[in-house]
N, CA, C and O atoms as a Tinker XYZ file with bonds, in Angstrom:
   256  protein
     1  N     36.900000  -12.989000   42.538000    73     2
     2  CA    36.581000  -13.279000   43.906000    64     1     3
     3  C     37.133000  -14.642000   44.275000    63     2     4     5
     4  O     36.972000  -15.601000   43.519000    81     3
     5  N     37.776000  -14.743000   45.416000    73     3     6
     6  CA    38.310000  -16.009000   45.898000    64     5     7
     7  C     37.184000  -16.894000   46.408000    63     6     8     9
     8  O     36.166000  -16.383000   46.875000    81     7
     9  N     37.346000  -18.228000   46.328000    73     7    10
    10  CA    36.302000  -19.122000   46.828000    64     9    11
    11  C     36.168000  -19.048000   48.349000    63    10    12    13
    12  O     37.160000  -18.924000   49.068000    81    11
    13  N     34.928000  -19.125000   48.823000    73    11    14
    14  CA    34.641000  -19.094000   50.255000    64    13    15
    15  C     33.565000  -20.109000   50.581000    63    14    16    17
    16  O     32.711000  -20.408000   49.747000    81    15
    17  N     33.605000  -20.641000   51.795000    73    15    18
    18  CA    32.548000  -21.538000   52.246000    64    17    19
    19  C     31.379000  -20.708000   52.761000    63    18    20    21
    20  O     31.515000  -19.508000   53.000000    81    19
    21  N     30.233000  -21.355000   52.928000    73    19    22
    22  CA    29.066000  -20.682000   53.501000    64    21    23
    23  C     29.390000  -20.147000   54.889000    63    22    24    25
    24  O     28.990000  -19.037000   55.239000    81    23
    25  N     30.111000  -20.932000   55.676000    73    23    26
    26  CA    30.495000  -20.504000   57.017000    64    25    27
    27  C     31.392000  -19.275000   56.998000    63    26    28    29
    28  O     31.226000  -18.368000   57.813000    81    27
    29  N     32.354000  -19.245000   56.057000    73    27    30
    30  CA    33.230000  -18.068000   55.913000    64    29    31
    31  C     32.398000  -16.823000   55.634000    63    30    32    33
    32  O     32.596000  -15.776000   56.251000    81    31
    33  N     31.469000  -16.949000   54.700000    73    31    34
    34  CA    30.646000  -15.801000   54.318000    64    33    35
    35  C     29.708000  -15.383000   55.446000    63    34    36    37
    36  O     29.495000  -14.191000   55.669000    81    35
    37  N     29.152000  -16.353000   56.150000    73    35    38
    38  CA    28.263000  -16.034000   57.275000    64    37    39
    39  C     29.020000  -15.239000   58.329000    63    38    40    41
    40  O     28.502000  -14.257000   58.861000    81    39
    41  N     30.221000  -15.653000   58.625000    73    39    42
    42  CA    31.036000  -14.948000   59.617000    64    41    43
    43  C     31.373000  -13.529000   59.128000    63    42    44    45
    44  O     31.251000  -12.563000   59.881000    81    43
    45  N     31.792000  -13.415000   57.873000    73    43    46
    46  CA    32.189000  -12.112000   57.330000    64    45    47
    47  C     31.024000  -11.138000   57.254000    63    46    48    49
    48  O     31.191000   -9.942000   57.497000    81    47
    49  N     29.835000  -11.652000   56.914000    73    47    50
    50  CA    28.668000  -10.790000   56.733000    64    49    51
    51  C     27.808000  -10.685000   57.986000    63    50    52    53
    52  O     26.806000   -9.970000   58.000000    81    51
    53  N     28.207000  -11.405000   59.049000    73    51    54
    54  CA    27.460000  -11.410000   60.305000    64    53    55
    55  C     26.013000  -11.860000   60.099000    63    54    56    57
    56  O     25.077000  -11.239000   60.602000    81    55
    57  N     25.852000  -12.948000   59.350000    73    55    58
    58  CA    24.559000  -13.574000   59.104000    64    57    59
    59  C     24.640000  -15.026000   59.539000    63    58    60    61
    60  O     25.730000  -15.553000   59.764000    81    59
    61  N     23.491000  -15.671000   59.657000    73    59    62
    62  CA    23.502000  -17.092000   59.983000    64    61    63
    63  C     23.806000  -17.893000   58.712000    63    62    64    65
    64  O     23.492000  -17.439000   57.612000    81    63
    65  N     24.411000  -19.074000   58.846000    73    63    66
    66  CA    24.666000  -19.902000   57.659000    64    65    67
    67  C     23.413000  -20.196000   56.827000    63    66    68    69
    68  O     23.502000  -20.190000   55.600000    81    67
    69  N     22.232000  -20.456000   57.451000    73    67    70
    70  CA    21.047000  -20.663000   56.604000    64    69    71
    71  C     20.676000  -19.435000   55.764000    63    70    72    73
    72  O     20.244000  -19.575000   54.620000    81    71
    73  N     20.845000  -18.233000   56.329000    73    71    74
    74  CA    20.557000  -17.015000   55.552000    64    73    75
    75  C     21.492000  -16.925000   54.355000    63    74    76    77
    76  O     21.058000  -16.630000   53.241000    81    75
    77  N     22.771000  -17.178000   54.585000    73    75    78
    78  CA    23.753000  -17.125000   53.499000    64    77    79
    79  C     23.422000  -18.181000   52.451000    63    78    80    81
    80  O     23.526000  -17.920000   51.253000    81    79
    81  N     23.024000  -19.370000   52.892000    73    79    82
    82  CA    22.668000  -20.438000   51.950000    64    81    83
    83  C     21.533000  -20.010000   51.033000    63    82    84    85
    84  O     21.548000  -20.318000   49.841000    81    83
    85  N     20.555000  -19.307000   51.577000    73    83    86
    86  CA    19.428000  -18.833000   50.745000    64    85    87
    87  C     19.919000  -17.839000   49.693000    63    86    88    89
    88  O     19.510000  -17.911000   48.534000    81    87
    89  N     20.792000  -16.914000   50.091000    73    87    90
    90  CA    21.339000  -15.950000   49.129000    64    89    91
    91  C     22.160000  -16.663000   48.054000    63    90    92    93
    92  O     22.066000  -16.338000   46.871000    81    91
    93  N     22.957000  -17.628000   48.474000    73    91    94
    94  CA    23.783000  -18.359000   47.518000    64    93    95
    95  C     22.924000  -19.167000   46.550000    63    94    96    97
    96  O     23.277000  -19.301000   45.379000    81    95
    97  N     21.804000  -19.706000   47.023000    73    95    98
    98  CA    20.904000  -20.453000   46.141000    64    97    99
    99  C     20.361000  -19.561000   45.036000    63    98   100   101
   100  O     20.229000  -20.002000   43.894000    81    99
   101  N     20.049000  -18.328000   45.357000    73    99   102
   102  CA    19.569000  -17.376000   44.338000    64   101   103
   103  C     20.662000  -17.137000   43.317000    63   102   104   105
   104  O     20.398000  -17.139000   42.115000    81   103
   105  N     21.876000  -16.933000   43.774000    73   103   106
   106  CA    22.983000  -16.688000   42.849000    64   105   107
   107  C     23.268000  -17.914000   41.980000    63   106   108   109
   108  O     23.598000  -17.768000   40.802000    81   107
   109  N     23.146000  -19.118000   42.542000    73   107   110
   110  CA    23.353000  -20.334000   41.748000    64   109   111
   111  C     22.308000  -20.454000   40.646000    63   110   112   113
   112  O     22.631000  -20.854000   39.527000    81   111
   113  N     21.061000  -20.113000   40.949000    73   111   114
   114  CA    19.991000  -20.191000   39.932000    64   113   115
   115  C     20.235000  -19.210000   38.792000    63   114   116   117
   116  O     19.771000  -19.444000   37.676000    81   115
   117  N     20.936000  -18.144000   39.040000    73   115   118
   118  CA    21.202000  -17.158000   37.998000    64   117   119
   119  C     22.528000  -17.414000   37.302000    63   118   120   121
   120  O     22.935000  -16.626000   36.449000    81   119
   121  N     23.196000  -18.477000   37.643000    73   119   122
   122  CA    24.489000  -18.865000   37.077000    64   121   123
   123  C     25.564000  -17.822000   37.383000    63   122   124   125
   124  O     26.521000  -17.676000   36.623000    81   123
   125  N     25.411000  -17.106000   38.476000    73   123   126
   126  CA    26.416000  -16.128000   38.879000    64   125   127
   127  C     27.367000  -16.707000   39.924000    63   126   128   129
   128  O     28.306000  -16.039000   40.357000    81   127
   129  N     27.121000  -17.944000   40.321000    73   127   130
   130  CA    27.910000  -18.553000   41.377000    64   129   131
   131  C     28.353000  -19.934000   40.932000    63   130   132   133
   132  O     27.553000  -20.725000   40.432000    81   131
   133  N     29.624000  -20.214000   41.117000    73   131   134
   134  CA    30.175000  -21.524000   40.840000    64   133   135
   135  C     30.486000  -22.183000   42.175000    63   134   136   137
   136  O     31.101000  -21.568000   43.046000    81   135
   137  N     30.061000  -23.436000   42.338000    73   135   138
   138  CA    30.363000  -24.163000   43.568000    64   137   139
   139  C     31.208000  -25.376000   43.239000    63   138   140   141
   140  O     30.988000  -26.057000   42.238000    81   139
   141  N     32.189000  -25.634000   44.110000    73   139   142
   142  CA    33.054000  -26.803000   43.956000    64   141   143
   143  C     33.268000  -27.439000   45.316000    63   142   144   145
   144  O     33.538000  -26.752000   46.301000    81   143
   145  N     33.146000  -28.759000   45.360000    73   143   146
   146  CA    33.359000  -29.483000   46.614000    64   145   147
   147  C     34.838000  -29.800000   46.765000    63   146   148   149
   148  O     35.486000  -30.290000   45.840000    81   147
   149  N     35.361000  -29.508000   47.960000    73   147   150
   150  CA    36.735000  -29.839000   48.341000    64   149   151
   151  C     36.651000  -30.595000   49.657000    63   150   152   153
   152  O     36.591000  -29.994000   50.729000    81   151
   153  N     36.646000  -31.921000   49.562000    73   151   154
   154  CA    36.472000  -32.730000   50.768000    64   153   155
   155  C     35.088000  -32.511000   51.348000    63   154   156   157
   156  O     34.083000  -32.712000   50.666000    81   155
   157  N     35.034000  -32.102000   52.600000    73   155   158
   158  CA    33.723000  -31.872000   53.220000    64   157   159
   159  C     33.228000  -30.441000   53.052000    63   158   160   161
   160  O     32.137000  -30.102000   53.512000    81   159
   161  N     34.018000  -29.604000   52.399000    73   159   162
   162  CA    33.659000  -28.197000   52.215000    64   161   163
   163  C     33.197000  -27.929000   50.786000    63   162   164   165
   164  O     33.679000  -28.543000   49.834000    81   163
   165  N     32.262000  -27.007000   50.659000    73   163   166
   166  CA    31.829000  -26.539000   49.344000    64   165   167
   167  C     32.313000  -25.098000   49.225000    63   166   168   169
   168  O     31.972000  -24.248000   50.048000    81   167
   169  N     33.099000  -24.837000   48.209000    73   167   170
   170  CA    33.637000  -23.498000   47.972000    64   169   171
   171  C     32.780000  -22.786000   46.941000    63   170   172   173
   172  O     32.494000  -23.336000   45.878000    81   171
   173  N     32.371000  -21.567000   47.252000    73   171   174
   174  CA    31.526000  -20.750000   46.385000    64   173   175
   175  C     32.362000  -19.631000   45.783000    63   174   176   177
   176  O     33.084000  -18.932000   46.495000    81   175
   177  N     32.262000  -19.467000   44.474000    73   175   178
   178  CA    32.993000  -18.419000   43.773000    64   177   179
   179  C     32.020000  -17.612000   42.928000    63   178   180   181
   180  O     31.271000  -18.174000   42.129000    81   179
   181  N     32.029000  -16.305000   43.101000    73   179   182
   182  CA    31.202000  -15.428000   42.289000    64   181   183
   183  C     31.781000  -15.385000   40.889000    63   182   184   185
   184  O     32.979000  -15.155000   40.719000    81   183
   185  N     30.950000  -15.602000   39.892000    73   183   186
   186  CA    31.395000  -15.684000   38.505000    64   185   187
   187  C     30.664000  -14.631000   37.681000    63   186   188   189
   188  O     29.733000  -14.942000   36.937000    81   187
   189  N     31.096000  -13.389000   37.824000    73   187   190
   190  CA    30.460000  -12.282000   37.119000    64   189   191
   191  C     31.527000  -11.572000   36.292000    63   190   192   193
   192  O     32.435000  -10.959000   36.853000    81   191
   193  N     31.428000  -11.646000   34.965000    73   191   194
   194  CA    32.419000  -10.964000   34.130000    64   193   195
   195  C     32.373000   -9.446000   34.301000    63   194   196   197
   196  O     33.416000   -8.793000   34.320000    81   195
   197  N     31.176000   -8.885000   34.426000    73   195   198
   198  CA    31.017000   -7.449000   34.636000    64   197   199
   199  C     30.033000   -7.257000   35.784000    63   198   200   201
   200  O     28.823000   -7.344000   35.574000    81   199
   201  N     30.533000   -6.996000   37.001000    73   199   202
   202  CA    29.644000   -6.925000   38.160000    64   201   203
   203  C     28.590000   -5.825000   38.089000    63   202   204   205
   204  O     27.638000   -5.843000   38.869000    81   203
   205  N     28.735000   -4.877000   37.181000    73   203   206
   206  CA    27.739000   -3.814000   37.069000    64   205   207
   207  C     26.563000   -4.228000   36.197000    63   206   208   209
   208  O     25.558000   -3.518000   36.141000    81   207
   209  N     26.671000   -5.374000   35.509000    73   207   210
   210  CA    25.597000   -5.811000   34.617000    64   209   211
   211  C     25.302000   -7.293000   34.816000    63   210   212   213
   212  O     25.647000   -8.100000   33.953000    81   211
   213  N     24.670000   -7.677000   35.931000    73   211   214
   214  CA    24.410000   -9.093000   36.179000    64   213   215
   215  C     23.364000   -9.712000   35.267000    63   214   216   217
   216  O     23.292000  -10.936000   35.163000    81   215
   217  N     22.557000   -8.905000   34.608000    73   215   218
   218  CA    21.615000   -9.426000   33.632000    64   217   219
   219  C     20.240000   -9.726000   34.186000    63   218   220   221
   220  O     19.963000   -9.536000   35.370000    81   219
   221  N     19.385000  -10.201000   33.294000    73   219   222
   222  CA    17.999000  -10.444000   33.661000    64   221   223
   223  C     17.820000  -11.676000   34.525000    63   222   224   225
   224  O     16.824000  -11.775000   35.242000    81   223
   225  N     18.756000  -12.626000   34.480000    73   223   226
   226  CA    18.642000  -13.827000   35.298000    64   225   227
   227  C     18.584000  -13.501000   36.776000    63   226   228   229
   228  O     17.817000  -14.111000   37.522000    81   227
   229  N     19.391000  -12.542000   37.204000    73   227   230
   230  CA    19.384000  -12.131000   38.608000    64   229   231
   231  C     18.062000  -11.476000   38.964000    63   230   232   233
   232  O     17.479000  -11.786000   40.002000    81   231
   233  N     17.586000  -10.583000   38.123000    73   231   234
   234  CA    16.311000   -9.915000   38.393000    64   233   235
   235  C     15.167000  -10.919000   38.459000    63   234   236   237
   236  O     14.298000  -10.812000   39.324000    81   235
   237  N     15.162000  -11.881000   37.565000    73   235   238
   238  CA    14.110000  -12.901000   37.572000    64   237   239
   239  C     14.131000  -13.693000   38.868000    63   238   240   241
   240  O     13.085000  -13.919000   39.476000    81   239
   241  N     15.317000  -14.117000   39.295000    73   239   242
   242  CA    15.427000  -14.910000   40.529000    64   241   243
   243  C     15.034000  -14.106000   41.758000    63   242   244   245
   244  O     14.367000  -14.624000   42.654000    81   243
   245  N     15.438000  -12.864000   41.806000    73   243   246
   246  CA    15.150000  -12.027000   42.980000    64   245   247
   247  C     13.665000  -11.690000   43.070000    63   246   248   249
   248  O     13.115000  -11.608000   44.169000    81   247
   249  N     13.021000  -11.495000   41.937000    73   247   250
   250  CA    11.623000  -11.102000   41.929000    64   249   251
   251  C     10.653000  -12.273000   42.094000    63   250   252   253
   252  O      9.443000  -12.055000   42.148000    81   251
   253  N     11.149000  -13.498000   42.176000    73   251   254
   254  CA    10.267000  -14.666000   42.373000    64   253   255
   255  C      9.664000  -14.680000   43.730000    63   254   256
   256  O      8.902000  -15.589000   44.058000    81   255
Protein backbone atom coordinates (compact mmCIF):
# COMPACT_ATOMS: atom_id res chain seq x y z
CA UNK A 1 0.00 0.00 0.00
CA UNK A 2 1.30 3.45 -0.90
CA UNK A 3 1.59 6.06 1.88
CA UNK A 4 -1.38 8.41 2.30
CA UNK A 5 -2.19 11.33 4.55
CA UNK A 6 -5.25 11.37 6.81
CA UNK A 7 -6.79 13.96 4.49
CA UNK A 8 -6.20 11.74 1.43
CA UNK A 9 -7.89 8.82 3.14
CA UNK A 10 -10.78 10.94 4.43
CA UNK A 11 -11.47 12.16 0.91
CA UNK A 12 -11.19 8.67 -0.62
CA UNK A 13 -13.41 7.04 2.01
CA UNK A 14 -15.84 9.97 2.27
CA UNK A 15 -15.27 10.30 6.03
CA UNK A 16 -14.23 13.22 8.18
CA UNK A 17 -10.51 13.51 9.05
CA UNK A 18 -11.24 12.94 12.78
CA UNK A 19 -13.04 9.67 11.95
CA UNK A 20 -10.09 8.51 9.85
CA UNK A 21 -7.69 9.52 12.64
CA UNK A 22 -9.56 7.27 15.09
CA UNK A 23 -9.34 4.31 12.69
CA UNK A 24 -5.65 4.96 12.09
CA UNK A 25 -5.00 5.11 15.84
CA UNK A 26 -6.43 1.60 16.20
CA UNK A 27 -4.19 0.34 13.41
CA UNK A 28 -1.13 2.03 14.97
CA UNK A 29 -1.81 0.31 18.31
CA UNK A 30 -1.83 -3.05 16.55
CA UNK A 31 1.43 -2.29 14.72
CA UNK A 32 -0.35 -2.65 11.38
CA UNK A 33 0.34 0.95 10.41
CA UNK A 34 3.61 2.76 9.89
CA UNK A 35 3.62 6.55 10.06
CA UNK A 36 6.34 8.85 8.77
CA UNK A 37 6.48 12.63 8.87
CA UNK A 38 7.34 14.43 5.63
CA UNK A 39 7.46 18.14 6.38
CA UNK A 40 4.04 19.12 7.66
CA UNK A 41 2.41 15.90 6.45
CA UNK A 42 2.24 12.52 8.14
CA UNK A 43 2.17 9.62 5.69
CA UNK A 44 0.42 6.42 6.79
CA UNK A 45 1.36 3.06 5.30
CA UNK A 46 -0.44 -0.20 5.99
CA UNK A 47 2.14 -2.79 7.03
CA UNK A 48 0.47 -6.18 6.79
CA UNK A 49 2.50 -9.09 5.42
CA UNK A 50 -0.64 -11.21 4.98
CA UNK A 51 -3.82 -9.10 4.91
CA UNK A 52 -5.99 -12.16 5.53
CA UNK A 53 -4.37 -12.80 8.93
CA UNK A 54 -3.95 -9.55 10.89
CA UNK A 55 -3.60 -11.43 14.17
CA UNK A 56 -4.84 -11.04 17.69
CA UNK A 57 -3.48 -7.50 18.11
CA UNK A 58 -6.16 -6.15 15.79
CA UNK A 59 -8.93 -8.07 17.54
CA UNK A 60 -7.74 -6.85 20.94
CA UNK A 61 -7.67 -3.21 19.81
CA UNK A 62 -11.06 -3.39 18.11
CA UNK A 63 -12.76 -5.09 21.04
CA UNK A 64 -11.57 -2.48 23.59
